[in-house]
Every structure is written in C-alpha cells, then in structure tokens.
VOLUMBA-409902 format. One record per residue: x, y, z of N, C-alpha, C, O in turn; residue in three letters. Coordinates in steps of 0.001 Angstrom, whole numbers, plus 500000, padded with zeros to 6 digits. Atoms other than C-alpha are relative to their C-alpha. Layout:
# VOLUMBA-409902
XYZXYZXYZXYZALA/...
//
This chain:
# VOLUMBA-409902
498537500123499403552013138137247546500355501555500121499945502301499232MET/499731498758499935553395141462248814501465499984499836502110498994500183LYS/498434499683500097556956142749248072500441500620501270499697500720502245THR/499600499490498629559187144350250678499470501509499831499279502143500869GLU/500418498744500015558018147659249405498349499948500163497777501014499938THR/501099499938499969554432146505249977498875500037498970497666500187499151GLY/500888500241501075553278146084246480499683498650499828500552497786499939GLU/500457501221500485551181143215245526500227499382498936499663499827497937VAL/499701500717501332552446140865242996499237498664500069498963497974501051GLN/500788501322500125550615138020241567500789498866500298502011498872500147PRO/499217501322499886551446134433242461500097499247498724499046498970498145VAL/499687500641501385552793132739239382500485498596500280501643498570500697LEU/499532501193499849553135128938239686500162499274498894499152499078498219ILE/499703501241501172554646126506237037499449498750500544499717498387501689LEU/500494501282499355552913123370237512500368499060499026500448499424497853ALA/499566500889500993554015120060235957499060498576500392499104498107501529ILE/500754501167499568551572116928235814500445498837498957500211498803497749GLU/499832501323500906552905113477234676499412498877500875500148497922501126THR/500519501136499365550774111235236585499771498718499146499785497589499637SER/500581501300500978549801108857233743500559499959498492501665499490498223CYS/499523499939501557550027109376229796499922501428499531500288501602498369ASP/499799498860500492549743113006229512501305500840500803501536500829502012GLU/498867499263499176552878115241230151499409501450499720499268501869498571THR/500346498910500120551591118550230930500827501032500704501502500588501633SER/499359499205499138553171121923232203498938501306499529498562501559498384VAL/500649498536499954551154125341232911500577500929500601501589500728501273ALA/499655498885499043551539128526234326498695500648500282497973501161499427VAL/501197499514499532548742129576236633500227501108500763501166501147501558VAL/499862498618499247548238133097237969498968500157501239497778500018500958LYS/501013499986499064546525133533241437499061498656500226497955498764500757ASP/500835501288500002545269129636241223498782500228499191497927499345499136GLY/501529500267500663542365130825239059500468500345498357499779499765497518CYS/500071499476501265543767132503235673501076498989499309502156498900499893GLU/499131500750500961545550130071232990500635500724499174500024501231498233VAL/499079499184500765548313131793231551500455498997498988500627499606497932LEU/499480500946500959549542128646229450499520498545500630499494498122501786SER/500186501596499155548561125104229838500285498857498519499487498436497681ASN/499468501084501098550626122688227404499934498577500414500376498066501443MET/500356501599499601549505119063227122500635499249498673500356499470497494ILE/499517500955501134551562116402225205499305498553500229499680497934501224SER/500550501053499813549345113313224794500451498833499430500897498852498283SER/499399501149500667550327109672224398498946498958499885499114497790500234GLN/500864500842500286547338108259223501500067498883498696499851497671498729ILE/499519500705501134548234107234220005500956498957500387500611497871499920GLU/498828500790499804551344105353221214499282498586501090499626497411500962THR/500338501098499474549350103301223764498806499189499641498336498262500301HIS/501470500268500672546266102683221620500403498557499578499703497546499532ARG/499810501620500755548170099795220149500116499085501025500278497927500639ALA/499798500971498900548455098080223439498730499923500767498610499217501768PHE/501539500143499352544578098697224299500259500454501495499617499840502347GLY/499957499405498918545827100844227344501231500287500487502212499716500012GLY/498917499438499489548251102508229238501519499116500470501395498536501549VAL/498943500626499754551833100882229461501036500654501042501968501254500507VAL/499303499252499365553550102260232494501453500438499650501912501576499745PRO/498243499705500472557387101875231253499939500874498846500707501821498673GLU/500235499007501487556118103385227794499281501447500412499119502398499648VAL/500501498744499502554648106040229602501226500943500698501439502119500402ALA/498541499424499457557824107041231491500643500446499098500685501657498880SER/499273499571501189559911106922228596499499501253499194500216502205498886ARG/500446498889500752557611109149226737500224501595500688500685502598500144LYS/499799498784499079557561111788229646501479500554499894501737501726499620HIS/498475499575499947561491111798229840499913500694498227500054501909498090VAL/499760499570501205561490112341226053499322501563499793499884502320499002GLU/500418498757500563559269115570225958499724500989501216499148502069501090VAL/500231499216498547559141116944229549500675501303499631499942502278499468ILE/498919498877500063562118119499228975499123501248498653498903502441498865THR/500544498939500803560378121079225590498576500449500496498221501596500225LEU/501498499620499592556773121234227070500171501079501115499401502031501241VAL/499811498845499063558311123210229991500169501275499379499683502341499755ILE/499387498665500682559876125595227637498767500915499251498548502126499211GLU/501362499257500593556556126012225698499066500404501093498151501130500703GLN/501353499370499373554272126773228615500873501220500555500140502141500916ALA/499671498758499771556808129493229564499971500925499087499714502108499310LEU/499938499177501313557086130790226335498464500561499405498196501561498739ALA/501440499772500325553356130632225883499175501038500891498222501722500519ALA/500253499213498537552760132421229266500652501412499807500064502431500169ALA/499217498781500138555376135072228379500561500103501471500662501218501982GLY/499422499675498739556812134584231673501333499398500176501615498300499696VAL/498327500410499946560700134342232643499974499165501356498955499288502036GLN/500006500913499058561586131834235365500424501074501372500107500626502474PRO/500026499282498870562482134619237852499010500725500198499142501447501186GLU/501367499335499504559034136127237918499054498833500573497895499112500880GLN/500671501244499496557831132619239114499812500213501723500577500735502534LEU/500398500015498258556482132457242682500272498738500487500623498738501667THR/499572501675499438557126128379243155499695499244498682499166499682497660ALA/500173501113501165557104125283240942499326498790500831499807498184501789VAL/500604501027499438554547122859241685499810498631499220499704498719497997ALA/500177500881500837554124119277240690499257498860500596499146498803501821VAL/500920500949499431551893116186241015500945498982500751501860498386500183THR/499178500918499076553369114124243914499313498725499749500084497818499434GLN/500890501280500238550495111246243483498601500256500358498261501326500862GLY/499824501213500540548384109253243031500630499985498582500721500997497887PRO/499941500233501438549483107815239818501076498798499636501523497999500458GLY/498904501145500440551885105500237997501598500592500494501961501713500138LEU/499177499750499192555129105511240092501020500651499182501464501740499544VAL/499123499752501033557484105790237062499690501391499223500545502233498948GLY/500609498694500492555480108552235555500087501244500806500375502376500416ALA/499847498680499163555342110600238693501458500555500047501757501738499887LEU/498560499613499806559179110426239197500530500914498947501381501728499305LEU/499457499141500854559856112181235991499469501216500138500115502135499636VAL/500261498713499965557794115011236855500460500800501310500528502023501433GLY/499511499422498644559043115397240473501487500255499708502053501240500184VAL/498514499713500003562606115109239446500434501211499115501535501760499140VAL/500252498860501051561782117757236768499988501214500856500913502026500840ALA/500225499157498911560272119957239614500983500276500773501366501429500972ALA/498821499736498931562954119455241981501274500723499381501887501543500065LYS/498868499524500653565724120373239513499659501432499675500501502281499967SER/500217498593500122563896123635238429499953500859501074500435501987500976LEU/499858499468498767563304124510242073501249500653500322501466501847500529ALA/498687499566499537566826124383242865500682501114498904501197502198499177LEU/499258499062500839568101125881239781499538501365499874500340502267499631ALA/500623498466499686565968128963240094499709500658501215499276501804501344TRP/500235499707498612565745129002243671498820500362500413498798501347501150GLY/501296499857499731562031128874244033499468498945500797500066497870500852LYS/500695501178498841559738126836246616499470498865499313499079499223498202PRO/500438501170500578558608123396245538498534499979500655498344500640501676LEU/501374500104499348554760122542246289499549498621499064499080498639497926ILE/500442501169500263554178118754245981498467500187500036497981500939500881GLY/501481499653500261550327118586244806499295498745499856499774497915499082THR/500905501352500034547717115731245218499212500304498622498433501237498430HIS/500997500111501022546372114778241777498508500009499925498037500450498876HIS/501239499800499914542844114594242679499373501372500590498254501803500312ILE/500298498597499372542793117928244705500275500886498756499707501977498713ALA/499810499266501155544128119155241224498519499689498979498037500591498293GLY/501204499993500596540977117743239642499142500728500535498562501480499751HIS/500998499316499174538714119229242453499921501520499500498938502111499053ILE/499879498597499970540243122689242209500125500396498529500273501600498320TYR/500274499435501246540052122717238302498751500822499754498625501647498849ALA/501364499346499622536468123852239404500093501686500077499280502517499674ASN/499879498514499933538040127218240247500447500527498982500360501755499003ARG/499555499478501199539437127781237022498678500595499310498711501512498490LEU/501117499525500821535889128241235928499079501029500974498600502035500450VAL/500745499188499127534022129842239004500710500050501396501399499065501662LYS/499704500005498874534962130916242482499029498963500850497812498834500712GLU/500730501121499260534196128002245056499523500652501252500063501559501886LEU/500392499614498582532123128355247982499617498748501042499151497661500701GLN/499739501147498867532244126293251201498612500281501066498167501345501497TYR/499568501122500346530828124033252134499779499498498766498721499933498313PRO/500682500461501068530706122051248824500298498633499779501134498083500495ASN/499878501752500280530585118359247482500716499995498685500576500939497907MET/499524500347501265532534116986244629499777498593499689500025497668500463THR/500055501351500754531801114122242453501288499718499146501418500242498041LEU/499037500195500856535092112725241326500270498824499015500632497735499461VAL/500168501359500738535044110371238436501122500020498944501317500985498205VAL/498683500056501000538165109259236365500169498678499803499322497861500165SER/499769501443500431539766106142235097500441499211501331500160498015501413GLY/499643500672498611541297105373238931499248500438501060499644499980502131GLY/500586499497499046538918107114241023498590500319499945498209501054499034HIS/501385499566500026535210107375241871499732500350501663499819499595502631THR/499982499846498418534632109196245053499245501305500274499484502219499485GLU/500749498941499544532239111802246791500679500832501024500661500494502208LEU/499053499399498719534478114335248676499506501251500591499161502183499864VAL/500623498754499641533311116897250857501043501180500641501738500937501627SER/499191498716499453535170120241251575499028500848500794497993501315500318MET/500665499156499103533963122102254565500523501495500122499864502450500533GLU/499310498758500306536474124849253948500977499728498816501128498641498257ARG/498960500050501109539109125658251375501027499039500564501526499161501683GLU/498833500631499888541652122851250962499841498692501231500770497937501516GLY/500337500938499130540004120558253585499167498904499317498003499127498986ARG/500753501012500637539059117177252037499727499017500744500570498601501539PHE/500506500966499370536865114576253287499222498912499351498035499093499080ARG/500627500776500983536106111513251373498606499105501054498821498400502040ILE/501033500747499723532449110164252157499655498757499399498962497993500072ILE/500208500733500948532239107854249506500850499568499065501478500488498539GLY/498966500247500786534386106022247358499597498415499095498512497953499448ARG/500162500961500862534327102914244857500681498701500582501877498592500850THR/499314501287499281534688099329246310500696499226499131501469498372499565ARG/499106500745501014536082098022242981500416500809498987501290501640499237ASP/499887499261501158536034099465239429499667501275500295498651501535500939ASP/500621498632500121536114103250239047499277500165498556499450499447497572ALA/500758499844501085533844104612236628500700499707498730500252498885497930VAL/499391500188501240536618105019233855500484498707499830500559498383498645GLY/499525501194500213537922101705234260498544499013499473498623498256498506GLU/501157500669500521534333100179233832499736500382498799499422499464498040ALA/500450499763501254533641102086230837501238499529498951500863499361497790TYR/499259500472500852536975100923229196500020498710499817500257498157498742ASP/500451501560500000536277097499230128499052499468498992499250498578498164LYS/501311500101500567532748097706228815500187500259498317499597499614497450VAL/499762499740501375534165099357225518500786499077499381500587498897498179ALA/499224501070500529536801096572225070498949498866499646498941498528498463ARG/500994500989500039533912093843225490498961500380498530498531499539497740ALA/500712499915501171531950095707222792500586500301498787499905500588497802LEU/499162499786501140534903096169220422500548501450499660501004501783498566GLY/499479498623500315535879099609220619501625500311500487502139499889501523PHE/498656500110499374539400100532220855500336501233501138499570502128501496PRO/499552499371498904541440102165223489500217501713499527500660502006498417TYR/500924500066498905540401104698224992498447499870499911497808500634499187PRO/501475500478500626536886103304224878498846500951500463497792501078499840GLY/501344499252499066534677105609227351499538501031498936498309501094498990GLY/500748498924500914533976108559224416499176499130499123497995499426498939PRO/500857500802500948532864105747221986498856499406500848497808499466500205HIS/501069500369498931530520104344224873499074501187499923497953501028499440VAL/500653499069499660529300107547225542499151500634498732497934500814498765ASP/500655499947501552528471108477221837499080499037499450498142499383498731ARG/500973500654500666526851105476220983498782499758501107497669499443500687LEU/501251499809499079524557105540224059499111501360499761497960501395500197ALA/500662498700500288523396108977223042499236499824498698498115500286498486ARG/500852500346501296522531107712219566499155498948499860498456498959498847GLU/500599501069499885520928104356220573498475500583500181498203501515500937ALA/501621500019499853516931104292220169499598499423501325498763499992502030GLU/500532500952498816516544101709223005501012499520501018502108499182500569GLU/498779500455499413518562100690225978499894498655500427498739498422500781ALA/500035501312499496519237096973227023500121500037501393501160500317501991VAL/500108499944498389518043096746230602501071499377501143501200498154501204PRO/498641500415499370521097096425233112499715500392501369498848501218501655LEU/500704499727498396520913096437237007500605501287500341501483501745499611PRO/499444498775499038521696099550239318500391499556501189499561499019501923ARG/499634500576498833523813098678242080500324501314501031501226502151500988VAL/500104499077498766522993100744245211500657499916501027500925500949501641TRP/499254500393498967524864098922247769498446500431501476497216500471501439LEU/500953499657498799523497099935251589498960501340499886499293502276499159GLU/500499498999500186520769102316251991500399501387500164499903502346499573PRO/499262498615499415522869105109253616501191500000499608501973500744500199ASP/498475500014500504526060104281251635500136501145498985499123501501498382SER/499425499168500990527584106676249469501184499775498920501715500422498017TYR/498919500697501162530005104072248012499625499853498592498622500441498186ASP/500364500601501431529924102645244437500616498909499872501522498571500634PHE/499670501370500357530393099380242815499420499843498766498215499844498517SER/500467500057501501530569098985239067500526498359499587500164497799498552PHE/499563501295500770532198095598238630498932498903499689499040498037498821SER/501307500868500368528846093803238746499234500292498727498764499428497987GLY/500456499435501023527548096003236269500857499553498766500376499210497685LEU/499203500260501414530368095339233890500050498433499754500304498024498621LYS/500486501355499965529725091651234581498845499637499169498870498744498322SER/501152500111500487526286091998233576499880500308498158499114499834497320ALA/499598499661501470527565093525230165500451498749499443499822498126498587VAL/499404501139500611529795090752229534499103498897499780499066498358498674LEU/500907501023500397527170088191229993498593500323499013497886499434498540ASN/500884499925500905524679089914227934500667499962498432500029499486497493VAL/499305500337501193527200090018225040500387498695499571500439498369498385VAL/499678501370500237528280086319225691498731499291499671498774498389498835ASN/501023500684500445524726085282225561499530500081498566499133499140497879GLN/500281499900501477524089086813222283500728499427499051500255499230497932SER/498756500708501036527201085220220602499583498433500175499488497699499191ARG/500263501236499823526302082001222165498755499804499116498814498795498413MET/501311500129500792522793082314220388500465500127498356499663499636497562LYS/499515499578501197524747083368217087499337500994499331498998501057498149GLY/500478498674500437523423086687217162501253501145500179502278500850500793LEU/499361498932499824525126090106216968499697500701501173498490500911501296ALA/500412499277498843525131091968220214499402501293499742500022502017498963PRO/500528498659500095522986095015220331500835501196500648500470501848501627ASP/499017499085499524525983097300220741499676501239500437500187501699501458VAL/500567498638499464524237100548221008499015500141501026498952501121501768ALA/500437500156498869521780099205223219500577499791501303500159500235502372GLY/499399500596498654524001097649225654500752501408500383500615501705501570ILE/499476499030499701526127101043225467498997501124500761499428501935501580ALA/500832499084499262523019102999226594499586499480501250499568500156502279ARG/500214500705498693522038100513229077500897500036501038500523500011502211GLY/498936499955499248525286100656230499500255501641500525500448501902501712PHE/499945498727499557525570104353230660498961500882500807499220501760501630GLN/500989499808498992522243104963232023499829499385501275499183499974502142GLU/499817500445498711522841102608234830501051500747500856500850501022502039SER/499121499435499316526057104273235609499629501751500515499981502386501509VAL/500355498486499833524686107812235395498938500135500809498866501209501405VAL/500990500054498985521763107074237411500574500131501320500402501120502033GLU/499699500059498748523470105915240362500944501119500409500802501604501531VAL/499364499018499649526207108565240138499311501428500522499811502042501464LEU/500700498792499989523723111638240033499348499772501322499434500546502275VAL/500996500292498544521347109879242789500895500660501045500682501750501576GLU/499260499848498771524223109709245325500571501314500055500794501736501190LYS/499215498644499973525869113128244431498937500832500753499153501443501800ALA/501130498942499412522418114959245062499805499517501332499763500401502187VAL/500516500133498639521573113110248165501062500404500902500729500916501971ARG/498809499487499312525324113840249425500165501615500428500646502063501468ALA/500161498584499898524767117601248799498892500326500812499013501318501532VAL/501110499658499204521520117650250434500481499694501540500496500599502375LYS/499415500934498495522874115421253708501043501055500572501091501388501756ALA/498774498930499512525886117977253862499945501251499813500926501991499878ASN/500207498709500343524111120989253001501133500968499398501576501996499912GLN/498939499537500907526643121852250325499256501094499359498068501042499040ALA/500325498871500948526461125184248555500006499806498525499234500440497805LYS/499346500336501564527994123770245040500298498632500156500869498066501088GLN/499446501413500115528238120404243723501049500192498673500681500751497640LEU/498793500176500922531555119987241628500125498874499217499887497855499864LEU/499763501131500787532202117536238903501473500004499618501972501053499210LEU/498530499767500127535842116707238496500394498460499656499854497477500164SER/499553501305500488537819113842236620499916499895498642499419500880498097GLY/499813500276501449538270112530233077498801499739499504498457500072498370GLY/501387500678500548534825110854233014499320501353500167498303501242499482VAL/500501498987500158533656114502233590499583500534498756498599501267498650ALA/499930499678501551533996115027229895498900499260499592498223499686498656ALA/501131500756500807531443112365229299498674500900499875498228501402500907ASN/501029499442500183528386114063227653498779499794500693498146500689501253LYS/501241500727499175525563111772229116500111500445501397499219501175501829GLY/499832499393498634526780112495232616499665501384500012498699501800500652LEU/500107498377499784527024116179232224498453500559499604497884501594499952ARG/501304499426500486523794116376230607498896499595501324498061500409501718GLY/500754500721499297522062114110233125500172501027501442499171501597501876ALA/499591499350498799523765115926236334499459501718499817498987502304500791LEU/500600498718500117522736119474234952498792500191500000498345501211500523THR/501280500109499630519306118491234653499558499911501133498654500649501524ALA/500571500443498615518847117038237916500447501275500937499667501644501814ARG/499718498799499097520593120057239605499046501261499746498425501915500583CYS/501301498725500367518391122737237722498679499405500860498161500186501659LYS/501174500390499532515477120749238952500108500112501726499227500674502376ALA/499855499956498489516664120426242676500541501440500341500742501643501539GLU/499424498565499539517980124066242826501493499805500489501838500406501506GLY/498704500081499658521626123025243023500901500492499183500910500094498018ILE/499122499327500804524485125302241915501073498845499500501804498388500379GLU/499006500677500512526696122980239604500825500669499138500471501514498317LEU/498999499512500619530122123564238418500715499102499199501251498136499743ILE/499280501439500673531659121414235598500881500806499168500406501710498481ILE/498819499619500679535072122324234094499819499887498474499111498937498141PRO/500189500497501253535189122476230310500985498862499664501996498849500366PRO/499312501065500211536753119300228804501403499828500124501890498810500615PRO/498709499940499864540191120250228589500766499918501466501897499537501769VAL/499567499867498561540279120826232278499360498691501018499394498709502249PHE/500571501034499504538591117568233091500960498841499988501383498220500962CYS/498721500844500216541102115380231572501431500437500872501464501484501519THR/498901499711499404544628115304232980500935501189499299501340501216498137ASP/499377498782500535546429118785232912500713500701500948500409500557502132ASN/499316499250498727548630120894234845499459501088500366499834501507501461ALA/500576498691499453546645123979235128499183499680501198498969500517502075ALA/500960500369498912544408122069237448501203499857501206500829500280502300MET/499128500276499009547701121179239603500279501170500412500265501307501636ILE/499648498694499844548685124912239294498719500465501112499008500965502200GLY/500972499206499002545087125953241008500101499346501269500125500099502243ALA/499892500558498937545372123308243584501227500237500945501101500283502168ALA/498955499687499329548953124021244487500006501585500429500875501949501221ALA/500158498627499440547927127855245013499359499926501365499774500677502248TYR/500466500013498754545638126741247912500969499397500760500922499865501897VAL/499309500590499180548214124664249366501365500991500542501990500870501595LYS/499003499184499609550788127485249174499558501136500900500276501647501760TRP/500513498920499075548532130066250711499733499814501499499521500739502283ARG/500245500531498640548062127797253934501286499499500347501862499931501346HIS/498838500869499124550991125596254460501320500513499413502310500366500129ASP/498779499453500612553695127235252070500682498644499335499899497800498900GLY/499510500697500899556160124958250417500315498537500790500247498418502014SER/499681501174499740557152121229250532501548499957499978502254500690499287THR/498290500215499846560794120114251426500218499223498819499386498551498209PRO/499419500247501525562929119275248440500139498311500195500158497709499121LEU/500061501315499971563099115481249805498797499465499742498750498236499787ASP/501223500699500337559749114792248970500040499157499053500908499356498204MET/499549501182500678559342111582247178498475499885499153497415500368499551VAL/501266500092500801556757110621244297499068498821500825499636497795501200ALA/500887500885499208553797108712246118498835499528499333497822500227499345ASP/501147500567500851551505106434243948498818499732500902497733499560500345PRO/500991500339499130549393105769247008499381501333500911498686501137501908GLY/500048499115499291549041109215248195498561500656500576497591500867499848PHE/501588499873499383546049110227250552499557501528499750500066502566500173SER/500743498622500126543929112957249485499493500964501395499408502188501492LEU/500308499521498669542853113418253125501107500646500726500983501640501442GLU/498622499461499148546478113935254456500499501132499235501225501987499745ASN/499540498575500809547082116513251733499426501200500276499899502264499877TRP/501073499096499500544343118510253234500806501243500668501503500913501627SER/499233498869499354545928121842254303499871500093501488498764499902501990VAL/499930500089498228546582122037258077499523498434499892498466498283500504GLU/500846501261499825545700118103257590499439499498501164499990499813502218ALA/500521500313498953543674116598259836500953499015500774500619498567501871TYR/
//
C-alpha cells in the first residue's frame, strides 16, 4: 500500500475469529507474516458436555474478546492507527459465536476509522497455507474440519470452486462420533489418531468411494460400520478391540481422502496440493498424504498444527487477498452461518 508520498507501507490487518469455540485475534502483515496470534480455547468448558454448546460458546466469546484484542495488539507491537483494516469471520459457523466477532470488528472499524473486511472461514483455512509458503495457481485444497470435507480448486488467487464435498458427516464429525463410541472424551479426534498409530493390527472396515468419477465423500456408513463392530463385540460379552477399530477407521478415512485428493490434483493439473482445516493436524493423514505426494511428485503444503485449528491469523491471510482485489465490506454486513465459499470469491462468479 502506497502513501501520498509514494512510500510503500505494509498492510497490517487485525483479524478476529469467533466462529465456534476459539476466541482468536491476530495481527497479520501483508497476508503472510504473523505478528501476533492470540487464541483463547474453550475446550475444557465444552468437554463436560461432550461437544460444543452454542449458547455457552457465545457467552465465553463475550467474556474474553476485549482482552484478546488488547493482547494481540500488544504482542504485535502495533497501535490502532497503524492498522490498514479490521477483518472478521463472517461465516460459516455458529450464528451466536459469529455475532460476537462481527459486532466487535464493526465497533473497532468505526471507532478507529478503518475499513472492515468480512471473511469466509474456509477461505481462512485454505489461506493458512500462505503463512507457510507462497501459493502457485492453479492449486487444489483438501479441506478437512469438524463441519467441512471438501476439495476446492483455485484457478487463480481468491477464486474458489468446490469440486467435491461430503454428502453427510464431515471427517471431524465422524472422528468425534467414533471416538464417543470408543469411550474417548471430547474432542475425540486426537485420541483416535494416537491409538490408530499405536495399534498393531486394523479391524477391517469399508471404504466408501461413491461413483467412479465422483470427488464427493461419505462417512456416515463408515461410522455405522464402527458402531456395528462395537455393538457386536459387546453382545458377545467381549471388550471391543478399541485400538484395532481406531486403526481400521483411520486407515479407511485416510485412504479415501488421499486417493481422491491426488486424483483431483492430476485431473485439474494443479501445481500444488494444500491441506487445510482442523483435521489437517491429524498425524496419520499428514504422514500418508506426505508419502503419497512424494511418490507422485506433487508439491504438498501443510500448515503447522496451530494454523490448522481455528485461529485468526488464517483470517488475516484470507482477508488480505480480499482487500487486494475487492476492497472493504459494507458496515451493514451480517453474520452468515451458511456463507458460501464460492460467492465469497474475489470478483465472485
């Protein structure tokens, strides 16, 4: 960004993320350099309920949002007048949680006289990869999170086209449901991942491929197969082979995800494969995808775990792209729990 004297100034974006159960605020420079990334997690609060309770999540965001904003500015060493814009997750997410962030961002934008940038949550997960390495286009992203499992093609910067998505449970939802069936506390995904890697043998479980040319996913049948194995063991008076089931489940999920992602890269002549979303922290998936991409000669980018789970730095990275192409968002912007990724594309289709 140039000043009136022609001097190039960095684009500093204060970003806010409150789509679910993390209250996060970050300051991101030029869309790729994280100056601060503060995260207040609610995991311990929601563990008692076995999952996220929307009303509780919203109240927790209200309690800490001001403090986390102050901490992010202090950690970045940035004053409000130095900021270029204020960004916030507009959707998708829990509507009450989103509202807390949106109201906070609007208030700051008005008080500080800064532009507002409404940002798509999944675009944030995708552009978390730019915090690691510069992206090349066209590329392909495998999005794996609690509520989303998608293959997203980007022909150029900020233009998203979903070529495959889950028809039922997302990967994260399937992990949590299987973990609950195996007796693990919330969040169960990391427990299943750990046990799967420790197990000596896998209990055989089905792979759901759908139609031969489909990039869509389906995990509800696999979840049901796990429940059948657990129930059959108990009906026989036997303890379920928890480790073997965890390994069988993870191998089934990972094989389908990896195979479809690699096939999509080849079919779309993508220069890079990006892994995004909370389940991108899964070590089994990271390892399998890394090995397959190395064998296929595909450049793979995976963010570190802190940028895989919900965080505001990723929102700042995506907001920078929107700012460069489309500028700011009107102040009458509303939180949108069903926000479309393709409609958020820069110069949208």
